[in-house]
C-alpha positions as CSV (number, residue, x, y, z in Angstrom):
1,M,-12.7,-24.5,-23.3
2,A,-15.6,-22.8,-22.4
3,S,-14.3,-19.8,-20.2
4,S,-16.9,-17.7,-18.8
5,A,-19.3,-19.2,-21.4
6,V,-23.0,-18.0,-21.6
7,V,-24.9,-20.3,-23.0
8,H,-28.2,-20.2,-21.3
9,A,-30.6,-17.8,-23.0
10,V,-32.7,-15.5,-19.9
11,Y,-35.6,-13.1,-21.0
12,N,-35.5,-11.0,-18.0
13,Y,-32.0,-11.6,-16.6
14,T,-32.4,-10.1,-12.8
15,D,-29.8,-12.6,-11.5
16,Y,-27.1,-9.8,-13.2
17,D,-28.0,-7.3,-10.8
18,K,-28.3,-9.3,-7.8
19,Q,-24.2,-10.5,-8.6
20,V,-23.4,-6.8,-8.5
21,G,-25.1,-6.4,-5.2
22,E,-23.5,-9.2,-4.2
23,S,-20.0,-8.6,-5.7
24,A,-19.9,-4.8,-4.3
25,G,-20.6,-6.1,-0.5
26,P,-22.9,-4.5,1.5
27,E,-21.3,-1.0,2.3
28,C,-20.8,-1.1,-1.4
29,K,-23.8,-2.0,-2.6
30,A,-25.5,0.6,-0.3
31,V,-23.7,3.9,-1.8
32,L,-25.0,2.4,-5.2
33,Q,-28.2,2.0,-4.4
34,E,-28.2,5.5,-2.8
35,I,-26.9,7.3,-6.1
36,T,-29.3,5.1,-7.9
37,E,-32.2,6.6,-6.0
38,L,-30.6,10.2,-6.3
39,V,-30.1,10.0,-10.3
40,D,-33.9,8.2,-10.8
41,R,-35.1,11.6,-8.3
42,S,-33.1,14.3,-10.6
43,L,-33.9,13.2,-13.9
44,E,-37.3,14.3,-13.2
45,T,-36.5,18.0,-11.9
46,N,-32.7,18.7,-13.5
47,K,-32.3,16.3,-16.4
48,K,-29.8,18.7,-18.5
49,E,-27.4,19.4,-15.7
50,L,-27.4,15.4,-14.3
51,K,-26.4,14.1,-18.3
52,K,-24.2,16.9,-18.4
53,Q,-22.0,16.1,-14.9
54,F,-21.6,12.4,-16.6
55,G,-20.8,13.7,-19.8
56,A,-23.4,12.1,-21.5
57,A,-25.6,14.9,-22.6
58,E,-25.9,13.2,-26.2
59,L,-28.3,10.8,-24.4
60,E,-31.7,12.2,-25.1
61,I,-33.7,9.0,-24.2
62,D,-33.3,8.4,-20.4
63,G,-33.4,4.9,-20.6
64,D,-30.2,5.1,-22.6
65,F,-28.7,7.3,-19.9
66,L,-29.7,4.9,-17.2
67,Y,-28.3,2.2,-18.9
68,F,-25.0,4.2,-19.4
69,L,-24.8,4.3,-15.5
70,A,-25.6,0.8,-14.2
71,D,-23.2,-0.8,-16.5
72,A,-20.2,2.0,-15.5
73,A,-20.8,0.3,-12.2
74,V,-20.9,-3.4,-13.4
75,V,-17.6,-3.2,-15.7
76,V,-15.6,-2.8,-12.2
77,F,-17.1,-6.6,-10.7
78,Q,-17.2,-8.2,-14.5
79,Y,-13.6,-7.7,-15.1
80,G,-11.7,-7.7,-11.7
81,H,-11.3,-3.8,-10.6
82,P,-14.3,-3.7,-7.6
83,D,-12.2,-1.7,-5.8
84,A,-11.4,1.2,-8.0
85,L,-15.5,2.0,-7.9
86,C,-16.0,1.3,-4.4
87,T,-13.4,3.1,-2.6
88,P,-14.0,6.3,-3.8
89,L,-17.4,5.9,-3.2
90,V,-17.3,4.4,0.3
91,E,-15.2,7.4,0.8
92,A,-17.6,9.8,-0.1
93,K,-20.0,8.8,1.9
94,K,-18.1,8.2,5.1
95,G,-16.9,12.0,4.4
96,R,-20.7,13.3,5.5
97,S,-20.7,15.1,1.7
98,G,-24.2,14.1,1.5
99,F,-26.0,12.9,-1.5
100,G,-24.3,15.9,-3.9
101,G,-20.5,14.6,-3.1
102,M,-21.8,10.8,-3.5
103,L,-22.9,11.5,-7.0
104,A,-20.1,13.7,-8.1
105,A,-17.8,11.1,-6.9
106,Y,-19.6,8.6,-9.0
107,A,-19.6,11.2,-12.0
108,K,-15.8,11.3,-11.3
109,Y,-15.6,7.6,-11.6
110,V,-17.9,7.2,-14.9
111,K,-15.8,10.4,-16.7
112,E,-12.6,9.0,-15.6
113,Y,-12.5,5.3,-15.6
114,F,-15.4,3.8,-17.2
115,V,-14.8,6.3,-19.9
116,G,-11.5,6.9,-19.4
117,T,-9.4,3.9,-18.5
118,F,-11.9,1.4,-20.0
119,C,-12.2,3.4,-23.0
120,V,-16.0,3.3,-23.3
121,S,-17.7,5.4,-26.0
122,V,-20.9,7.0,-24.5
123,E,-22.0,6.7,-28.2
124,T,-22.2,3.1,-27.6
125,Y,-25.4,3.8,-25.5
126,N,-27.1,6.5,-27.7
127,Q,-29.8,4.7,-29.9
128,K,-29.4,7.1,-32.6
129,H,-26.0,5.6,-32.8
130,L,-27.6,1.7,-32.9
131,K,-29.4,2.6,-35.7
132,N,-26.8,3.3,-37.8
133,T,-25.7,0.2,-39.9
134,A,-22.7,1.6,-41.8
135,V,-19.8,-0.9,-41.4
136,N,-17.2,0.8,-38.7
137,E,-15.5,0.4,-35.8
138,G,-19.0,1.1,-33.9
139,S,-20.6,-1.7,-35.9
140,S,-20.4,-4.6,-33.2
141,D,-22.8,-2.4,-30.7
142,W,-25.3,-2.9,-33.3
143,L,-24.4,-6.7,-33.6
144,W,-24.6,-7.5,-30.4
145,W,-27.9,-5.5,-29.9
146,F,-29.2,-7.5,-32.8
147,Q,-28.7,-10.8,-30.9
148,V,-30.0,-9.8,-28.1
149,C,-33.3,-8.7,-29.6
150,T,-33.9,-11.4,-31.7
151,E,-32.4,-14.7,-29.8
152,V,-30.6,-14.4,-26.2
153,A,-32.3,-11.4,-24.5
154,Y,-30.3,-10.8,-21.6
155,F,-32.3,-8.0,-20.5
156,Q,-30.5,-6.6,-17.4
157,V,-33.7,-5.1,-15.6
158,A,-33.8,-4.7,-11.8
159,P,-34.7,-7.0,-9.7
160,S,-38.3,-6.7,-7.5
161,N,-36.4,-5.6,-4.4
162,D,-32.7,-5.0,-3.1
163,T,-31.7,-3.4,-6.6
164,V,-28.5,-1.8,-7.1
165,R,-29.6,-0.8,-10.9
166,S,-33.0,1.9,-11.3
167,S,-36.0,-0.2,-11.3
168,K,-37.3,2.4,-13.7
169,I,-35.5,-0.1,-16.1
170,D,-37.9,-3.5,-17.1
171,T,-39.1,-5.4,-20.3
172,E,-43.0,-4.8,-19.3
173,L,-45.1,-3.1,-17.2
174,Q,-44.2,-3.3,-13.8
175,M,-47.2,-4.7,-11.4
176,S,-46.4,-2.1,-9.1
177,I,-47.0,0.9,-11.2
178,L,-50.2,-1.1,-12.8
179,S,-51.6,-1.6,-9.2
180,V,-51.6,2.3,-9.2
181,F,-52.6,3.2,-12.8
182,S,-54.1,1.2,-15.4
183,P,-52.1,1.1,-18.8
184,L,-54.3,2.8,-20.6
185,L,-53.3,5.7,-19.0
186,C,-49.9,5.8,-20.6
187,F,-52.0,7.0,-23.7
188,G,-52.5,9.7,-21.4
189,A,-51.5,13.3,-21.0
190,H,-50.1,13.2,-17.4
191,P,-46.1,13.6,-17.6
192,T,-45.4,11.6,-14.4
193,I,-47.2,8.4,-16.1
194,Q,-46.2,8.8,-19.2
195,M,-42.8,9.0,-18.1
196,Y,-42.8,5.6,-16.4
197,C,-44.4,3.5,-18.9
198,S,-41.7,4.8,-21.2
199,Y,-38.9,3.2,-18.8
200,C,-41.0,-0.2,-18.0
201,R,-40.8,-0.8,-21.8
202,Y,-36.8,0.3,-22.4
203,H,-35.6,-3.2,-24.0
204,L,-38.8,-3.9,-26.0
205,D,-39.0,-0.1,-27.4
206,L,-35.5,-0.4,-28.0
207,C,-35.2,-3.1,-29.9
208,K,-38.2,-2.1,-31.7
209,N,-36.7,1.5,-32.5
210,V,-33.4,0.3,-34.1
211,F,-34.6,-3.1,-35.5
212,G,-38.5,-2.4,-36.4
213,E,-41.3,-4.3,-35.8
214,G,-41.9,-7.8,-35.4
215,I,-38.5,-8.4,-33.4
216,Y,-38.5,-10.3,-30.4
217,P,-36.2,-12.5,-28.6
218,E,-37.8,-15.7,-28.3
219,V,-35.6,-17.1,-25.8
220,D,-37.0,-20.5,-25.2
221,V,-36.9,-21.3,-28.5
222,T,-32.8,-20.4,-28.8
223,N,-32.4,-22.5,-25.7
224,I,-33.9,-25.5,-27.1
225,Y,-32.1,-24.7,-30.2
226,Y,-28.7,-24.4,-29.1
227,G,-29.2,-26.6,-25.8
228,G,-28.7,-24.2,-23.2
229,T,-26.9,-25.4,-20.2
230,N,-27.9,-28.9,-21.8
231,I,-25.6,-28.9,-24.7
232,A,-25.8,-32.0,-27.2
233,D,-21.7,-32.6,-26.7
234,S,-18.9,-33.6,-24.0
235,K,-15.6,-33.1,-23.4
236,I,-16.3,-29.3,-22.3
237,I,-14.5,-27.7,-19.4
238,F,-16.4,-24.8,-18.2
239,T,-15.1,-22.0,-15.6
240,N,-16.3,-18.7,-14.4
241,G,-15.2,-16.2,-11.7
242,S,-17.2,-15.5,-8.7
243,Q,-18.0,-11.9,-9.0
244,D,-19.0,-12.2,-12.7
245,P,-22.3,-11.3,-13.0
246,W,-22.4,-13.3,-16.5
247,R,-22.0,-16.7,-14.6
248,H,-25.4,-17.1,-14.3
249,A,-26.2,-17.6,-17.9
250,S,-23.5,-20.2,-18.0
251,K,-23.3,-23.9,-16.8
252,Q,-22.5,-23.4,-13.2
253,T,-23.1,-27.2,-12.3
254,S,-20.5,-30.4,-13.7
255,S,-22.9,-32.8,-15.9
256,P,-20.7,-36.0,-17.4
257,G,-18.2,-34.7,-19.7
258,M,-18.8,-31.4,-18.8
259,P,-17.3,-30.1,-15.8
260,S,-17.7,-27.1,-14.2
261,Y,-15.7,-24.7,-12.0
262,I,-16.4,-21.6,-10.0
263,I,-13.5,-19.9,-9.4
264,T,-13.4,-17.6,-6.3
265,C,-11.7,-14.5,-4.8
266,H,-12.5,-11.1,-4.3
267,N,-11.6,-10.0,-7.7
268,C,-12.3,-13.1,-9.9
269,G,-13.9,-11.6,-12.8
270,H,-15.0,-12.5,-16.8
271,G,-12.6,-14.9,-17.9
272,I,-10.6,-15.5,-15.3
273,D,-8.9,-19.0,-15.8
274,M,-7.7,-17.3,-19.1
275,R,-6.9,-13.6,-18.0
276,E,-5.2,-12.0,-15.0
277,C,-7.2,-10.4,-12.8
278,P,-8.0,-7.5,-12.6
279,Q,-8.3,-8.0,-16.1
280,S,-5.8,-5.5,-18.5
281,V,-6.0,-5.0,-22.3
282,S,-2.7,-4.6,-22.3
283,S,-1.9,-7.9,-20.3
284,I,-3.0,-11.3,-21.9
285,E,-0.4,-13.5,-19.8
286,G,-2.8,-14.8,-17.7
287,N,-0.8,-14.2,-14.3
288,A,-2.7,-15.4,-11.3
289,Q,-0.6,-13.7,-8.9
290,S,-2.4,-10.2,-9.3
291,C,-5.8,-12.1,-8.4
292,N,-6.0,-11.8,-4.2
293,I,-6.1,-15.3,-4.0
294,P,-3.7,-17.0,-6.6
295,D,-4.2,-20.3,-5.7
296,A,-7.9,-20.4,-6.3
297,V,-7.1,-19.5,-9.9
298,N,-3.9,-22.3,-10.3
299,K,-6.6,-24.8,-9.0
300,V,-8.4,-25.0,-11.4
301,R,-6.1,-24.6,-14.0
302,Q,-4.4,-27.9,-12.7
303,K,-8.0,-29.4,-12.8
304,M,-8.2,-28.2,-16.8
305,I,-5.1,-30.0,-17.4
306,E,-6.0,-33.1,-15.6
307,H,-9.4,-33.4,-17.7
308,I,-7.6,-32.6,-21.3
309,N,-4.5,-35.0,-20.4
310,L,-7.3,-37.6,-19.6
311,W,-9.2,-36.8,-22.5
312,L,-6.2,-37.0,-24.8
313,S,-5.3,-40.3,-23.8
314,E,-8.4,-41.6,-24.1
315,C,-8.5,-40.7,-27.9
316,K,-5.2,-42.1,-28.5
317,G,-6.4,-45.6,-26.5
318,S,-8.9,-45.6,-29.4
319,G,-6.3,-45.6,-32.1
320,W,-6.6,-41.6,-32.7
321,H,-3.6,-39.6,-33.9
322,S,-3.0,-36.7,-35.3
323,M,-2.0,-35.5,-39.3
């Protein structure tokens, strides 16, 4: 069983953001894009008040703050809670309260839902926290980023156009910037140029800052070593939810001995075949009735049972027996 299993390492994971936009739908996506533009502008003029508004004043590095805001939006699509974000944002847009109203609605969602309901700690996005190697409840943050920086990358960057997250977060100097400024000017004194240069290398600078010099994810080596989507194995069932941004790093095409299924519905997120939707920490029974199309989940579950029964029968037919 490979439920929402990410097996293919990706350096610039632009499909992640593209899926967020697709899962959000045109109306909600447009509001998220407007908020992103407003945040980008506000960081240049009113940085301290902006971060305070989102309860994230401790995130001194602007890239950390932008990553925090991007993840806040992602989580509802990844785990099947789209209406928790899109409904209040679209209502704020329709209420003609302007950019200020939309920004306030998003800040309210971030503090009450992302941090409150989902229990996400702002500290998780603070590079000062990530550099702490003491073993405690927050150690998993360090472990995840170490794997990211050394093996799998999954750098969640903005696509070249129609992005939802801030385009200021990237792995390399963007060509649009290089066409205007020489990279040598990054070492100059102009604050605007310095700001863009620091944004563009966010992921690589994080890896260097947290883990030291020489840390770099060789994703091609990772995929050769582990197999990527060409795993040297069989009798594995891959399942993914249609709204989950991680599905593009999973195996989405069936091959002999490794069937793959996409479960499609409005709130079908990560691990949907094993959990209900929207996912709830307090409920692990996997009740498909909470999905807006229960049959989509149940049909794939039935296929999984059929595959497992077939494979077990083949084992028994070859003389296999349990201890």
